[in-house]
N, C-alpha and C positions, 0 to 999 in steps of 0.2 A: 233727813238723811235716810230714813227708812225707805222713802219712796225713790231713792236713788240707788238702793241696794238690789240691782238686777243685772243680769248679763246681756249680751248683745241681742238686740231686737230691732230690726230695721224700722219698725213702726212705732217703737217706744224709745224715743231719743233721749234717754237719761232720766226720765221721771215716769213712775208707774203709780197712779192713784190707787191706794189701797181700798178694798171693797167698802169699808164702813166709814172711812174718814170723811170723804166728800165725793161728789161727782167729779169725773175727770176734768170738766171744764172749770169747775170751782178750784180744784187743786192746781191746775195750770195757771189760773188767774192769780191765786195766792202766791204761787212761786214767782210770777212775773213782777208783782208788786215788791216782793222781798229782793229779788236780784237787781231791781232798778232803784232800790232805795238808797240814796247817797249817804244816808246816816249809817249805813251798815259799812264799816271800814273793813278793808281787806285784812289788816293785821288782827282784827278781832275774830274773823273767820278762821284764820290759820291757828290761833291760839289753842283750841282744843287738840289739834294734832301735835303741837309742840309739847303741850302738857303730857300727852300719851307717851311721847318719845322720853321725856324726862323721867317719868315713872318706870318706863321699861328699863332704862339704863341704870336707874337707882337700885332696881331689883337685882342686878347682877353684880359681880365683883370683879369685872374686868378693868384693865387699865386704859383701853383704847376704844374709841368709836370712830367709824368711818363716815366722812362727809362726801357722798358721791355726787359729782356734778355732771349734768349733761343738758342738751337742748333737744327739743323735739317740735316739728312743724305740724300744726293742725291745718290741713288744707281745706280751704273754703273757696276754691276757685269758682265753683258754680253758685255760691251764696251771695248773689248780687245785692241782697238787702243789707249786708254788712258793709257799711260805708267806710269803715276804718281798718280794712285788711291791709296787712304788711306784704309788700312785694319783696321777697327775699332774693331771688335771682332773676329768672326770666319772667316774662309777662303773665304766664299762667301759674307761676309759683306764688299764689296769693293765700293768705290766711293769717293765723296768729302763731308766733314762735314762743314756746314755753321753755324757760330756763328753770331747772329744779335743783334744790339742795336736798338730797335724800340721806337720811340717816340709816346706816346699816351696822348691825351689831358685829364688832371686830372679832368676837369670840366664836360665832357660829355662822355668820354671813346672812342672817335673817333681816329683811327690811323692817324698820320700825316706823317710819313715817316721814313726810316732808317737813322741813323747817322753813322753807322759803320758796315762793314762786316769783317769777318775773315774766311778764307777758308782754312781748313786742307787738305793738300795733303800729299803724301807719304814722301816728303823731308822736310816738315815744315808746316809753316802757312803763307799764303798770307793775307795782310790786306789793307783796304783802309785808314788806319791811316797813317799820315805822319811819316816816319821813320820806318814803319812796326810794326810788333807785335812779341813777343816772342812766344816760343813753350812750355808752361808750363806743369807740370805733369798731371793736370786734368782740367776739365771744370771751376770749380769755381776759380781756380788759375788765370784764364785769366781776371776775372772780376775786380781785383784790378787795373790792368793797364787800363782797359776801364773806370773805374770810375775816374781815374786820368786824362785820356784823355778828359773826359766829361767837365772838367773845361775849356778846350780850345774851346769848341763848341759855346760859346758865346750865350747860350740860355737865354732869358729874364725872366726865372722863376727858382724857387728852384727845384731841381731834386730829385725824389725819385726812387731808383732803385728797380724794382720789379722782383723777381726770384721764380721759383717753388721750390719744396722740395729738389731738388738736391743741392741747395745752403745752406741748413741748416747745417752750419759749425761753431762750436764755435770759432775756431781760426780766421776764416774770419770775423765773426761778430765783434770780438774784434778789428781786424785791421781796419774794416770800420768804426767803431764808433770812434776809436782814430784819423782817418784821417778826421772826420767831415762829412762822408757820411750818407745820409738818406737811409734807406732800408726797404723793406717789403718782408719777405720771408715766405713761407709755412713751417710749422714746421713738423719734423719727428715725427710720432705718437709714436715711442718707446722711445722718449727722456725723461731722468731724469732731473728734475729742482728743485730748491729751491722755495717753495711756502709757504709764511707765516712761514718762518723759519724752514720748514721740507723738506727733499728730498722726492720727489713724482714723480710718473709717470704722463704724461700729461693726460692719460685717468682719473685718479683719480681727477685731478684738474678740468677738464671739467665736470665730474659727480657731484662734489660739486657745481659748478656754476649753473648747472641745478636744483639740489636739493634746492638751496637757492632762486630759482626763478629769477636769474640774467639775464635770456635771455629776450629781449624786442623786439617787431617788429621794423624793420627798416622802416622809413617813407619817402615818396617821397616829392617833392616840394609842394604838395597840402595837406600834412599831412595824406595822405592814406598809409596803409601798402604796402610794396613792394612785388609783386608776382613774383616768378622765375618759369620758365618752364623748366623742365629737362626731361631727357628720362624716369625717374622713375615717372614722373607726375608733377603737379603744386603744388606749396606750398608757405607759407609765409616766407620771409626772416627775421630771428631773429639774434641778436647780443648780445654777452656778453664780458666783458673785465676784466682783472686782471693783476697784476704785478708779473713777474717771474724773477728768477736770474739763469743764466747759470754759473755753478761754477766748472764744471768737466774740466780735461785737454782736450786740442784739440788734434785731430789726423790728421796728414798731410802726404800726399803722398810724398815719397822720390824721385819718378821717376824711381825707381828700382822695380824689380819683384822677388818673392820668387821662389824657385825651382819648386813649383807647378804652376807657371804662375800668381800668384796673386800679386796685387800691394803691395809693402812694405809701412808701415806707421810707424810713430814715434809719441810719445806722447809729447805735449808741454804744460807745465803748464801756467796759465795766471790769471789775476785778475777776480774776479766775475763781471759778466756783467748783469746789470738790464735792462730788456726789457718790453715792454708792449705786452700782448698776447691778441689778439682779436679772439674770436671764432665766426664763422658765421654758422648758421644752416638754412636749408630750411626745414620747417615743413609742412607736408602734412595732409591728413585726418587721424583722430584718433590719432593725435599727433605723427605720424610716422616721423622719421628724415630721409628725402630723401638724404640729402647731408650735409657734415660738412667740414669746413676748419679751421685749427688752424693756426693763423698767428702771426709771431714775427715781431715787428717793433720798431724802435727808434724814429718814428715821435711822438712828444708830444701830448697828448690828448687835451691840450690847443689850439693847432693849427688845429687838424683834429679830428672829432668825430669817434666813433667806426663804425657806419654804412658806413661812407665814406671809411674807411680802408677796409672794406669788399667789397665795390664796386670796389675799386681800384684793389684788387687782382682778382676779377671776370673779369675785363677788360684786365688782362694778356692774356686772350684767344685770343686777337686780333693778337698776334704774331703767334699763331698756324694758324689762318686763313690766315695770310700773307704768311707764308711758304706754305701753301696749294695752295694759288693763284699762287705762283711761280711754283708750281708742277702740281698736277693733276687737279686743278680747274681753271687754267688759262694759264700759260706760257709753261706747259709741259716740263720743264727744264731737267727732267731725260731722255728726248729723244734727247737733244742737242748732236751734234756730234764733238764739239771741242775737240781736242786730248790733250790739256794742260790745267792745272788749271788756268794759267794766262788768257787765252782767255775766259775761262768760267766765271771768276769773272768779266771781263770787260763787258761781255754780260749780266750778272746778274745786273750790275749797270744800263745798258741801259734799261733793261726790267722793272726794278723797277720804272723807271720814268712813265712808262705807268700805273703801279699800282697807283702812286701818282695822276695822272691825274684823274683817276676814283674816288679816296677818296676825292679829293677836289670837284669834282662834287656832291658827296654824301653829303658834308658838306654844300653846297650852299643852302640856304633856300628861295631863290627867286622863283617866279612863273615860270619865264622862265627856270630855272634849272630843276624844277619839270616836266615841259613839255618836256624838252630835255631828261630827265631820262625815262619818259614814252616811248618816241619815240625810244630810244635806246633799251629798253626791247622788244618793238614790232619788231625792226630789228633783235634782237638776236634770236627770235623764242622760248625763254625760257618760261616756265610756273612758275609763282610766287606763293608762298604759300598764303593763306588767309591773308589779311591785311599786306602783305610785298610788298612794292612799287617797290623795286629793290634790286639786290644783286651786289657785285663787279664782279663776273664772268659774269653775264648777261650784265652789262654795258660794260665790256670789249669786249664781242662778238658783241654787237651792235655797239660799237665805231669802231671796225675793218671794219664792213660793211659800216658804214657812211663814213669813211675815203676813202674807196674804191670807193663809189659812188661820192664823192666830187672830187677825183683825176680823175675818169672817165669823169665827166662832164667838167672838165677843158681842156680835150684833145679831147673829141668826142662830137658829137651832139646827145643828148639823144633821141630826137624825131625820128632821123633817125635810131638809134639802135632799138627802140621800133617798128618802122614800119617794119624794117627787120624781127624782131622776129615774128610779126604778120603774115608776109608772109611765113616764114620758119616753125614756130611752131604755127599754128593757134588755135590748141586746148588748148594750155597753155596760149597763149596771144590772146583772141578773140577780134575782133573789137568792141569797146564800141559804144552804140547808140549816135548819135549826134556828 
């Protein structure tokens, strides 16, 4: 894990041999043996991350934890040595597709760690779940099994599954509600619903909420309006809520394709499903709507207020950041040269522990942790934005250098190395006065 604690480097694709542990070739050889060892089960490699999540949740006193679901494609179009690449859409869309269940603290929005990985390869799906995972027709079909597996995670809080608009599926909502799952899903803007006894489009329902003055500013812990900063500008976060009914038949993929290559679907009737719709808007200058999210949830209003539902969905972005950290912002996983999906998934589990180390450092509110974060940012050489103390990629970069320094000092005399540098490279290492 220490050798994976580094930031993006195009020539160091995920592993950095520490100065004193082994020569780079020996380190790479040892890693290759480990990643291709069939005795190393995927479920065993994810257990340290799962234990870290359980400990973090047990240390708090909140009632809920968010299980954020998403998928990310690792593109290996030019990696011809990988014989098990999955073709997602067109001929050049080749690689491995990762499905992740990431736990986010429902109290403060901080990511705690992954509880499950599913890696789609050409021949099926690899999974860190004990017993493996099925290869269902579509993304959303996977989630029913993930939600069932979540009951065995032994997390000390109520779970709310948070998914983007791809999961707005009437049939799945009915199944999840019947199984007692709590969920929060971004609604499809074109959906038809029953609202106050009439079939209407969501656009019309939201327009009525606005006309009736139902939107109210979301307030922070001090009673001040919450301000969100987006690419389009900064604005006040407002929320409104109402009850809607999903009444139309569900459409499910059959796993087959039409003659034109499209997925075949069939309609399945079901009982009307009553859900709470929370609409979150970011209002800028001149009452301009900078952003809007329409959210369906079965979490009762008596348990969680509207503003909190909006925050929970906003925190879904943590999984996007996590996937970016595994790719271009940290581990550079799209440059890894493992030739099989099994080895890639094992390496991904190891690399994830380095991400968890950084996240737990970010959560630590002690003065010592704050000082260490500043030191790691200095070692990283990264420039932080105004009022931003640190970022996960910067901490990873600094941690890599600190680990290398620590390892070097355990095997070499630092004063002798500096004296040597001053003799050989005097302009870079000038003799200091005194």
